[in-house]
C-alpha positions as CSV (number, residue, x, y, z in Angstrom):
1,M,-16.0,207.9,9.7
2,F,-14.3,211.1,10.7
3,C,-15.4,213.3,12.1
4,P,-13.4,216.4,12.6
5,S,-12.9,219.4,14.8
6,D,-14.2,223.1,14.2
7,S,-9.9,223.6,14.4
8,S,-9.6,221.1,11.7
9,L,-12.3,223.1,9.5
10,S,-10.4,226.5,9.4
11,N,-8.2,228.7,6.8
12,S,-4.8,228.0,8.9
13,P,-1.8,227.9,6.9
14,L,-0.8,224.8,5.5
15,T,2.7,224.6,7.2
16,S,0.6,225.0,10.3
17,R,-1.0,221.2,9.9
18,S,-3.9,221.7,12.6
19,N,-5.7,220.8,9.8
20,T,-4.9,217.1,9.9
21,P,-6.3,214.7,12.0
22,S,-4.6,215.2,15.6
23,S,-5.1,211.2,16.2
24,V,-5.6,207.7,15.0
25,S,-9.5,207.5,16.4
26,D,-10.2,210.5,14.3
27,F,-11.1,207.8,11.0
28,Q,-12.8,205.0,13.0
29,L,-14.3,203.2,9.9
30,T,-13.0,205.5,7.5
31,K,-11.5,203.1,4.6
32,N,-10.5,205.2,2.0
33,F,-9.7,209.3,1.5
34,L,-9.6,211.5,-1.5
35,L,-7.1,214.5,-1.9
36,S,-6.9,217.2,-4.1
37,P,-3.7,216.9,-6.4
38,T,-3.0,220.6,-4.2
39,L,-1.9,218.5,-1.1
40,L,0.7,216.5,-3.2
41,D,3.3,218.3,-0.6
42,K,5.5,216.4,1.6
43,Q,4.9,218.0,5.0
44,F,1.2,217.3,4.9
45,L,1.2,213.7,3.5
46,R,3.0,212.8,5.7
47,D,1.4,214.5,8.9
48,F,-1.7,212.8,7.4
49,S,0.4,209.3,6.4
50,K,1.3,209.1,11.2
51,K,-2.7,209.2,11.2
52,L,-3.0,205.8,9.4
53,D,-1.4,202.4,11.2
54,K,0.9,200.9,9.6
55,G,-0.2,198.4,7.4
56,S,-4.3,199.0,8.0
57,E,-6.9,198.6,4.9
58,D,-7.0,202.4,3.8
59,K,-6.5,203.8,1.1
60,I,-5.3,207.2,-0.2
61,V,-6.7,208.3,-4.1
62,I,-4.7,211.3,-5.4
63,P,-4.3,212.3,-8.9
64,V,-0.8,214.0,-9.8
65,N,0.2,215.8,-12.4
66,H,2.8,215.5,-14.7
67,S,2.2,218.4,-16.9
68,D,0.1,222.3,-16.8
69,A,-1.0,221.3,-19.9
70,F,-3.7,218.6,-17.8
71,T,-7.2,217.6,-18.4
72,S,-9.0,215.4,-15.5
73,G,-12.5,214.9,-16.9
74,W,-10.4,210.4,-17.3
75,I,-10.7,210.9,-14.0
76,Q,-14.5,209.7,-13.5
77,E,-13.9,206.5,-16.6
78,A,-10.9,205.5,-14.9
79,I,-12.4,205.6,-11.2
80,K,-14.8,202.5,-12.6
81,S,-12.4,200.0,-12.5
82,L,-9.4,201.6,-10.3
83,P,-8.3,198.4,-8.3
84,C,-8.7,197.3,-4.6
85,V,-11.2,200.8,-3.8
86,D,-14.9,201.7,-3.9
87,L,-15.4,204.9,-4.5
88,E,-18.9,205.1,-6.2
89,G,-22.2,205.6,-4.5
90,K,-20.4,205.9,-1.4
91,Y,-20.6,209.9,0.4
92,W,-18.0,212.0,1.5
93,E,-16.7,215.0,4.1
94,K,-14.7,217.6,2.8
95,H,-12.3,218.6,4.9
96,H,-10.4,222.6,3.9
97,V,-6.3,222.5,3.9
98,D,-6.0,226.2,3.4
99,E,-7.6,226.6,-0.4
100,S,-7.0,223.0,-0.7
101,C,-9.1,219.8,-0.1
102,Y,-9.6,216.5,1.1
103,F,-12.4,214.0,1.7
104,T,-13.0,211.0,4.1
105,E,-16.2,208.4,3.2
106,T,-18.6,208.5,6.0
107,C,-22.1,207.4,6.3
108,E,-24.0,211.2,4.6
109,G,-22.5,213.5,3.0
110,V,-21.1,215.3,-0.1
111,E,-21.3,213.2,-3.9
112,F,-18.6,211.4,-5.1
113,D,-18.6,214.3,-7.8
114,E,-17.2,217.2,-5.4
115,W,-13.7,215.1,-5.3
116,L,-14.3,215.8,-9.5
117,K,-14.1,219.3,-9.3
118,V,-11.5,220.2,-6.3
119,C,-9.5,217.2,-9.6
120,T,-9.3,220.2,-11.8
121,K,-6.9,222.1,-9.9
122,T,-2.8,222.1,-11.1
123,G,-1.5,220.9,-7.7
124,K,2.8,220.6,-7.4
125,L,3.9,219.3,-11.4
126,A,5.8,216.1,-10.5
127,S,7.0,213.1,-13.1
128,A,5.8,209.5,-11.7
129,A,9.0,209.4,-10.9
130,Q,9.4,211.6,-7.8
131,A,6.0,211.4,-7.2
132,L,6.9,207.8,-6.2
133,N,9.3,209.7,-4.4
134,I,7.4,212.4,-2.0
135,F,5.8,209.1,-1.1
136,A,8.8,206.7,-0.3
137,S,9.3,209.9,1.6
138,V,6.5,210.0,4.0
139,G,6.1,205.5,4.3
140,L,3.5,206.0,1.3
141,R,3.3,203.5,-1.3
142,S,1.9,203.4,-4.8
143,I,-0.5,199.1,-5.1
144,F,-1.9,200.9,-8.5
145,G,-1.0,204.0,-11.0
146,Q,-4.2,204.3,-13.8
147,S,-2.7,207.3,-16.7
148,S,-4.0,210.0,-18.0
149,P,-5.0,208.4,-22.2
150,C,-2.2,211.2,-23.1
151,G,0.2,210.2,-20.6
152,R,-0.3,214.1,-18.3
153,S,-1.4,213.2,-15.5
154,T,-1.2,209.6,-12.6
155,L,-4.4,208.6,-10.2
156,Y,-2.7,206.5,-7.7
157,V,-4.1,204.5,-4.6
158,L,-1.6,204.3,-1.9
159,E,-1.7,202.4,1.2
160,R,1.0,203.2,3.9
161,P,2.4,199.3,4.6
162,S,3.9,197.8,6.7
163,I,7.3,199.2,6.7
164,S,9.5,201.2,3.8
165,F,12.2,202.8,2.6
166,P,12.8,206.3,1.9
167,P,15.0,207.5,-1.0
168,L,18.7,208.1,-0.4
169,D,18.4,211.8,-0.8
170,L,17.2,211.7,3.0
171,T,20.1,208.2,3.4
172,S,23.5,207.8,1.8
173,P,24.5,204.8,-0.4
174,W,28.7,204.9,1.8
175,G,28.5,206.5,4.9
176,V,27.5,205.4,8.5
177,P,23.9,204.5,8.9
178,T,21.3,206.6,10.9
179,K,20.0,204.9,14.1
180,Q,17.1,205.0,10.9
181,E,18.2,203.1,8.9
182,W,18.4,200.6,11.3
183,K,14.8,200.6,12.4
184,D,14.6,200.2,8.9
185,V,16.3,196.8,8.1
186,W,14.7,196.2,11.5
187,A,10.8,196.4,10.4
188,A,11.9,194.1,7.1
189,W,14.1,191.5,8.5
190,D,11.3,191.3,11.1
191,L,8.3,191.4,8.9
192,V,9.8,189.0,6.8
193,T,11.2,186.0,9.7
194,L,8.3,187.0,12.1
195,G,5.1,187.3,9.4
196,M,6.1,185.3,6.2
197,I,7.9,182.1,8.4
198,P,5.1,180.1,10.0
199,S,6.3,177.9,13.3
200,V,5.6,175.1,11.8
201,M,8.4,176.1,8.5
202,L,11.0,177.2,11.6
203,H,13.2,174.5,11.3
204,Q,12.8,173.2,8.0
205,K,14.7,174.2,4.3
206,P,13.2,175.9,1.6
207,I,15.6,175.0,-0.6
208,E,18.6,171.9,0.4
209,L,21.4,173.3,-0.6
210,R,21.4,176.5,2.4
211,H,20.4,175.7,6.4
212,K,17.2,175.8,7.5
213,C,14.9,179.1,9.0
214,L,15.7,179.6,12.5
215,F,19.4,179.3,11.5
216,Y,18.9,182.8,9.7
217,I,17.6,184.2,12.2
218,G,19.7,183.2,14.7
219,H,23.0,184.9,12.3
220,I,22.0,187.8,11.8
221,P,22.2,189.0,15.4
222,T,24.7,187.3,16.4
223,F,27.2,188.4,13.6
224,L,26.4,192.0,14.8
225,D,27.2,191.2,17.8
226,M,30.6,189.4,17.1
227,L,30.9,192.5,15.0
228,M,30.2,194.5,16.9
229,A,32.4,193.1,20.2
230,R,35.3,192.9,17.9
231,A,35.6,196.3,17.0
232,L,34.5,197.7,20.5
233,N,37.5,195.2,22.0
234,Q,34.6,193.5,24.2
235,S,33.5,190.3,25.0
236,N,30.1,188.5,22.4
237,S,27.3,188.8,24.2
238,E,26.5,184.8,24.3
239,P,29.3,183.0,23.1
240,Y,27.3,179.5,22.3
241,F,25.6,181.4,19.6
242,A,28.3,182.3,18.1
243,Q,29.9,179.0,17.9
244,I,26.0,177.7,16.0
245,F,25.3,181.2,14.0
246,E,28.7,182.9,12.8
247,R,28.5,181.8,9.3
248,G,25.6,180.2,6.6
249,I,26.6,177.8,3.9
250,D,27.2,177.7,0.5
251,P,27.1,174.8,-0.5
252,H,29.3,173.8,-4.2
253,V,26.0,173.1,-6.5
254,D,27.3,170.1,-8.0
255,D,28.8,168.7,-4.6
256,P,27.5,169.6,-1.5
257,E,30.1,167.9,0.5
258,H,32.4,171.1,-0.2
259,C,31.6,173.8,1.2
260,H,33.7,176.9,3.2
261,R,34.7,177.3,6.9
262,H,31.1,177.4,8.7
263,S,29.5,177.1,11.8
264,E,28.2,173.5,12.9
265,V,25.0,173.7,13.7
266,P,22.7,171.2,16.0
267,T,21.6,168.2,13.4
268,K,18.2,167.7,16.6
269,D,15.6,170.0,16.0
270,E,14.9,169.5,19.6
271,D,19.0,170.8,20.0
272,W,18.3,174.5,17.9
273,P,17.4,177.2,21.2
274,A,13.8,178.2,20.7
275,L,12.5,180.8,19.4
276,G,11.5,182.9,21.9
277,T,15.2,182.7,22.8
278,I,16.7,184.1,19.8
279,L,14.6,186.8,19.9
280,A,14.8,188.4,23.4
281,F,18.9,187.4,22.4
282,R,18.4,190.2,19.2
283,D,16.6,192.4,21.5
284,R,19.5,192.7,23.7
285,V,22.2,192.9,20.8
286,R,19.7,195.9,19.0
287,G,20.0,197.6,22.5
288,R,23.7,196.8,22.7
289,L,24.2,198.6,19.4
290,L,21.8,201.7,19.9
291,A,23.9,202.5,23.1
292,L,26.6,202.4,21.1
293,Y,25.1,205.2,19.0
294,D,24.0,207.0,22.2
295,D,27.8,207.4,23.1
296,L,28.7,208.4,19.6
297,A,26.1,211.4,19.9
298,S,27.2,211.9,23.8
299,G,31.2,211.8,22.9
300,K,31.5,208.8,25.4
301,R,33.3,207.2,22.7
302,K,34.7,208.8,19.7
303,I,34.3,207.6,15.7
304,N,36.9,206.1,13.6
305,R,36.8,203.9,10.4
306,N,37.2,200.7,12.0
307,I,33.6,201.3,13.4
308,G,32.4,202.6,11.3
309,R,33.6,200.2,8.8
310,M,31.5,197.8,11.5
311,L,28.1,199.4,11.6
312,A,28.2,200.0,7.8
313,M,29.6,196.2,7.2
314,T,26.0,195.1,9.5
315,L,23.4,197.0,8.6
316,E,24.4,195.8,4.6
317,H,24.7,192.3,5.7
318,E,21.3,192.5,7.2
319,G,19.9,193.6,4.0
320,W,21.5,191.0,2.4
321,H,19.9,188.3,4.5
322,I,16.5,190.0,4.1
323,E,16.6,189.7,-0.1
324,T,18.6,185.8,0.4
325,L,16.4,184.6,2.7
326,L,13.2,186.2,1.0
327,Y,14.3,183.5,-2.4
328,M,14.3,180.8,-0.5
329,L,11.4,181.5,1.1
330,I,9.6,182.1,-2.5
331,Q,10.1,178.6,-3.4
332,R,7.6,177.2,-0.5
333,A,5.0,180.7,-1.3
334,G,1.7,179.4,-1.5
335,T,2.8,175.7,0.5
336,G,4.0,177.1,3.8
337,T,5.5,180.7,3.1
338,L,3.2,183.3,4.0
339,P,2.3,186.9,1.6
340,P,4.2,189.8,3.0
341,P,1.7,191.1,5.8
342,G,0.8,195.0,5.8
343,F,0.5,194.5,2.4
344,V,-2.4,195.0,-0.5
345,T,-1.8,191.8,-2.4
346,P,-1.0,192.8,-5.4
347,P,-4.5,193.1,-8.3
348,W,-3.3,191.2,-10.8
349,E,-5.5,191.5,-13.1
350,A,-5.6,195.0,-13.1
351,L,-2.1,194.7,-13.2
352,S,-1.7,192.6,-16.1
353,A,-3.8,194.1,-18.5
354,Q,-2.0,197.3,-17.6
355,W,1.4,195.9,-18.4
356,D,0.4,194.5,-21.6
357,A,-1.5,197.9,-23.1
358,S,1.4,199.8,-21.5
359,R,3.9,196.9,-23.4
360,T,6.0,199.7,-25.8
361,A,8.2,198.0,-27.7
362,P,12.5,200.2,-28.2
363,S,12.8,201.2,-31.7
364,S,16.1,199.2,-32.1
365,S,16.0,195.6,-30.2
366,T,20.0,197.2,-29.4
367,V,21.7,199.7,-28.6
368,T,25.8,200.5,-28.7
369,L,27.9,201.3,-26.8
370,G,32.2,201.7,-26.1
371,P,34.5,201.8,-27.5
372,V,34.9,203.6,-23.7
373,T,37.3,203.0,-21.0
374,I,34.9,203.2,-17.3
375,T,36.2,203.1,-14.2
376,L,35.2,199.7,-11.6
377,G,35.1,200.1,-8.3
378,H,36.0,202.8,-5.1
379,D,39.7,203.4,-3.1
380,D,38.2,202.2,1.0
381,C,40.9,200.3,1.5
382,E,40.3,198.4,4.8
383,G,43.8,198.1,5.5
384,T,44.3,201.4,6.1
385,D,42.1,201.8,8.5
386,F,44.5,201.9,11.5
387,D,46.9,203.8,9.8
388,E,47.3,207.1,11.5
389,G,46.5,210.1,9.4
390,A,43.2,208.2,8.0
391,C,41.7,206.0,11.0
392,D,39.6,209.4,12.2
393,Q,39.0,210.1,8.5
394,V,35.1,209.1,8.7
395,E,33.1,211.7,7.5
396,G,31.9,211.6,3.9
397,H,34.5,208.1,4.1
398,E,33.0,206.0,1.4
399,F,33.1,202.6,2.8
400,G,31.8,199.4,0.6
401,W,32.7,195.6,0.6
402,D,37.0,194.6,0.9
403,N,36.0,193.8,-3.0
404,E,34.4,196.7,-3.9
405,S,38.2,198.5,-3.8
406,P,39.9,199.4,-5.6
407,S,39.4,201.6,-7.8
408,R,40.8,200.5,-11.2
409,Q,40.6,201.4,-15.3
410,V,39.0,199.6,-17.3
411,Q,38.8,198.8,-21.3
412,V,35.7,198.7,-23.1
413,E,35.9,197.5,-26.2
414,K,32.4,198.0,-28.5
415,F,29.6,196.0,-28.3
416,H,26.0,195.5,-29.0
417,A,23.3,195.4,-25.7
418,E,19.9,194.8,-25.6
419,W,17.4,197.3,-23.9
420,R,15.9,194.3,-21.8
421,P,15.9,191.4,-20.2
422,I,15.4,188.5,-21.0
423,S,11.9,187.9,-20.3
424,N,9.5,185.0,-19.0
425,E,7.4,185.2,-22.4
426,E,10.7,184.9,-24.3
427,F,12.3,182.3,-22.8
428,Y,8.9,180.4,-22.1
429,A,9.1,179.7,-26.2
430,W,13.1,178.5,-26.8
431,W,12.6,176.3,-23.4
432,L,8.9,175.3,-25.5
433,N,12.1,173.0,-27.4
434,R,14.5,172.4,-24.7
435,K,12.3,170.9,-21.4
436,E,15.3,168.5,-20.7
437,I,17.3,171.7,-19.4
438,G,14.7,171.3,-16.4
439,L,12.6,173.6,-15.4
440,P,13.4,177.1,-13.5
441,P,12.6,177.5,-9.8
442,S,11.3,180.3,-10.4
443,W,9.0,178.5,-12.0
444,V,6.5,176.0,-11.2
445,E,4.3,173.7,-13.5
446,G,1.0,173.7,-13.0
447,E,-2.3,171.7,-13.6
448,E,-2.8,173.6,-17.6
449,E,-0.3,176.0,-17.2
450,I,3.5,177.3,-16.3
451,Q,3.4,179.9,-13.6
452,V,5.7,181.9,-12.1
453,R,6.3,182.2,-8.1
454,T,5.8,184.9,-6.5
455,L,5.8,185.6,-2.7
456,Y,1.9,185.6,-2.8
457,G,2.1,182.6,-4.8
458,P,2.5,181.3,-8.0
459,V,0.0,183.0,-10.6
460,P,0.0,182.4,-14.7
461,L,2.7,183.3,-17.1
462,G,0.3,185.8,-19.0
463,V,0.4,187.8,-16.0
464,A,4.4,187.8,-15.4
465,K,5.5,187.7,-18.8
466,H,7.2,190.3,-19.7
467,W,8.8,190.1,-16.6
468,P,13.0,189.6,-16.4
469,V,12.9,184.8,-16.3
470,L,15.1,184.1,-13.0
471,T,17.7,181.2,-13.7
472,S,21.0,180.2,-13.1
473,Y,23.7,181.8,-15.4
474,D,24.0,178.2,-17.6
475,M,20.5,178.3,-18.7
476,L,20.3,182.1,-19.6
477,S,23.9,182.0,-21.0
478,E,23.0,178.5,-23.4
479,Y,19.4,181.0,-24.5
480,A,21.5,184.0,-25.5
481,K,24.3,181.6,-27.2
482,S,21.1,180.9,-29.2
483,K,20.0,184.3,-30.0
484,G,23.7,184.5,-31.5
485,G,24.8,186.2,-28.7
486,R,26.5,185.6,-25.3
487,L,25.7,187.6,-21.6
488,P,27.8,190.3,-20.9
489,T,31.3,190.8,-19.1
490,E,31.5,192.8,-16.0
491,P,32.8,195.7,-17.2
492,E,30.2,195.6,-20.1
493,L,27.3,195.8,-18.2
494,R,28.5,198.2,-15.8
495,L,28.7,200.6,-18.4
496,F,25.4,200.1,-19.4
497,L,23.8,199.9,-16.2
498,D,26.0,203.7,-15.7
499,T,24.3,204.8,-18.1
500,Y,20.4,203.8,-18.7
501,E,19.4,202.7,-15.4
502,V,17.5,204.9,-13.3
503,G,17.7,203.4,-10.5
504,F,15.7,203.9,-6.3
505,E,15.2,207.5,-7.1
506,G,14.5,207.3,-10.6
507,G,11.4,204.6,-10.0
508,A,12.8,201.9,-10.3
509,N,11.8,199.0,-8.7
510,V,14.4,198.2,-6.0
511,G,14.0,198.6,-2.4
512,I,10.4,196.9,-1.2
513,R,8.9,199.2,-3.2
514,N,7.0,196.2,-4.8
515,W,7.6,192.4,-3.8
516,H,7.8,191.1,-7.4
517,P,9.7,192.1,-10.5
518,V,7.6,194.3,-13.5
519,P,8.5,194.7,-16.9
520,A,11.4,196.6,-17.5
521,T,11.2,200.0,-19.3
522,T,14.6,200.5,-21.0
523,G,15.1,201.5,-24.7
524,L,12.2,204.0,-25.1
525,E,13.0,207.3,-26.7
526,A,11.4,210.0,-24.8
527,N,13.3,209.0,-21.8
528,G,16.9,208.9,-23.3
529,G,16.9,205.3,-23.4
530,R,16.8,204.9,-19.5
531,G,14.3,202.8,-17.3
532,S,15.0,200.4,-15.1
533,N,15.1,196.5,-15.8
534,G,12.4,195.7,-13.4
535,G,14.3,195.4,-10.8
536,V,16.4,192.0,-10.9
537,W,19.9,191.6,-10.9
538,E,22.1,190.6,-13.7
539,W,24.5,187.4,-14.2
540,T,27.8,188.5,-16.3
541,S,30.9,186.2,-17.8
542,T,33.6,187.6,-15.7
543,P,34.5,184.8,-12.6
544,F,34.4,186.4,-9.2
545,N,38.0,186.7,-8.3
546,T,41.0,188.7,-7.2
547,H,42.9,191.7,-9.0
548,D,44.7,194.3,-7.6
549,G,45.0,196.2,-4.6
550,L,42.4,194.1,-2.9
551,S,42.4,193.7,1.0
552,P,40.6,191.5,2.3
553,T,38.5,191.9,5.4
554,E,39.3,191.2,8.5
555,H,36.1,192.3,9.7
556,F,34.2,189.5,7.5
557,P,37.0,187.2,6.8
558,G,36.4,185.1,3.8
559,Y,33.3,187.5,3.1
560,S,34.7,187.5,-0.5
561,I,38.0,185.5,-0.4
562,D,36.7,182.2,-0.1
563,F,34.1,182.3,-3.4
564,F,37.7,183.1,-5.3
565,D,37.0,179.0,-6.7
566,G,35.8,179.8,-10.2
567,K,32.4,178.9,-10.0
568,H,30.6,181.7,-9.0
569,H,30.5,184.4,-11.6
570,V,29.7,188.1,-10.6
571,V,26.2,189.7,-10.7
572,L,25.1,194.0,-10.9
573,G,22.4,195.3,-10.4
574,A,19.4,195.8,-7.7
575,S,16.3,193.0,-7.3
576,Y,12.8,194.6,-6.1
577,A,13.6,193.1,-2.3
578,T,17.6,195.3,-2.8
579,I,17.6,197.4,-0.1
580,P,18.0,201.0,-1.2
581,R,22.1,201.6,-0.2
582,L,22.9,198.3,-1.5
583,A,20.7,199.5,-4.3
584,G,22.3,202.9,-5.1
585,R,26.2,201.9,-5.2
586,R,27.0,200.9,-8.2
587,T,30.8,199.4,-7.0
588,V,28.3,197.1,-5.2
589,R,29.2,193.6,-6.3
590,N,27.3,190.2,-5.7
591,F,28.2,186.6,-7.2
592,Y,26.8,183.5,-6.7
593,Q,27.7,180.3,-8.4
594,H,26.6,179.5,-12.5
595,N,24.9,176.7,-12.0
596,Y,22.5,178.4,-8.8
597,P,18.9,178.8,-9.9
598,Y,17.6,179.9,-6.8
599,P,19.3,184.3,-6.6
600,W,16.6,186.9,-8.4
601,V,19.2,186.5,-11.3
602,G,18.0,187.6,-15.3
603,G,20.6,187.7,-18.2
604,R,20.8,190.2,-20.8
605,I,22.1,189.2,-23.9
606,V,25.3,191.5,-25.4
607,Y,26.8,190.9,-29.3
608,D,30.1,191.7,-30.4
609,A,30.0,194.6,-32.7
């Protein structure tokens, strides 16, 4: 129960924030909070959310108006079917915030209708994307959003999850990462490795073509320690870890004995370092990194291009591995892997009903693009990091991976592209007559039906039918050919994404906004065709290879050039688990073997004009 002091009910200015709860204990057993739409304010929500424990079961309900011409009468009916909260029949205590207010659940007090009365106030207007950004900037997450029948307002159910990423206007997709960016990535990494991998799985391989789980827990701090030591001309903190944890494996799918240079790992479980030993090492390495930031801030050490690149590369490397470890772990979700802790389990039934009801097909299935000249990549040559006049130019520099540079002009001829990636439903209808090709690993054959894997365990195909299907390039290419099309080249897909993908700030399903895909939204006239592909990478038909001016990285030798093998293809975009820094940089190029079916990569059909 919330027990406010007299000062918390005063009419002190909103900017003073003295009317937000003073401590978590103020909330006690409270689980639900009802906010007036006038409290859609970053500073208030930031102060308010900090009083909730991360990952708790507390929920915030707030209406957000997208237009002045709104009505609130629909809310009372919407509450009856709103998932994850039980509001009717409860009593509420009203707390004033200037001319606004919020309500906390209590044993006795006013009835629910009192909150409905304050919902008639307009409050700050915000689009759905703007509302999601406000929530993300203060560490809140939308569990479910129920739109009004006219679409002019949305009733959101929010939680304060155990981890979250802020919008890119608070960070950067290019520059030297901040301490807070590191802390956000560490929180996500620790949640995945320590919260989702039970101890019995540490020495297990979720998929055969990669290492056991324990390797990755040791690899991440080892990689950071090694690159930091090299950039600072210092020694590795733990030489043995550098031997066994330096680099993982990506063997050829059709010949697993063929693999690039990699670390030699112990063959027996008992010869691996204990988890506690690895975590103690992790903490020392993180302390070493934070000490470097302190030295840079104090002037004890001067930053240069080489150090800045190391910091950007190691943070993004950890971001990559959050996603790659998750696409391995999802293969054991429901049979070993634990659901993401500190997040409400998705209300699948309500979400499925909403996706079905709101599913609107584009007026035309394709859009025509080109001919046009586009720019691929950006100018960031690691080979000039020590050059006079360049080594000290760090502020404003665009860091990236070696295969992103240099910028180059490419002509894209006229073509037609499907507005949306191939969905599970579409692929299933095609697959029924071609079962000999095998089951996509993103699916699982249940006793009665095909199910789709999620990190919460498999869900019925009916729930995930509108999501993009995730499988290999080879499978999706065959599908595209059967429809008279093909998968796009890298320049073609880059042009489409540049033109129509809204990104994290536009509400796209990236940055762990959800732990699962959602239906694509591109192609609607109301948004000029712009939208999200649902939160998946997309295959291109372009082999991953060198290009003029590419300067191979010395920080991570072989990162790109080891995979110029004719087997890897470029993939573009971002998945629901891609950190915003990587998802928000248009020059990022991912790459996987064409017959590797596990990553979260979908496909879009294009047609020659």
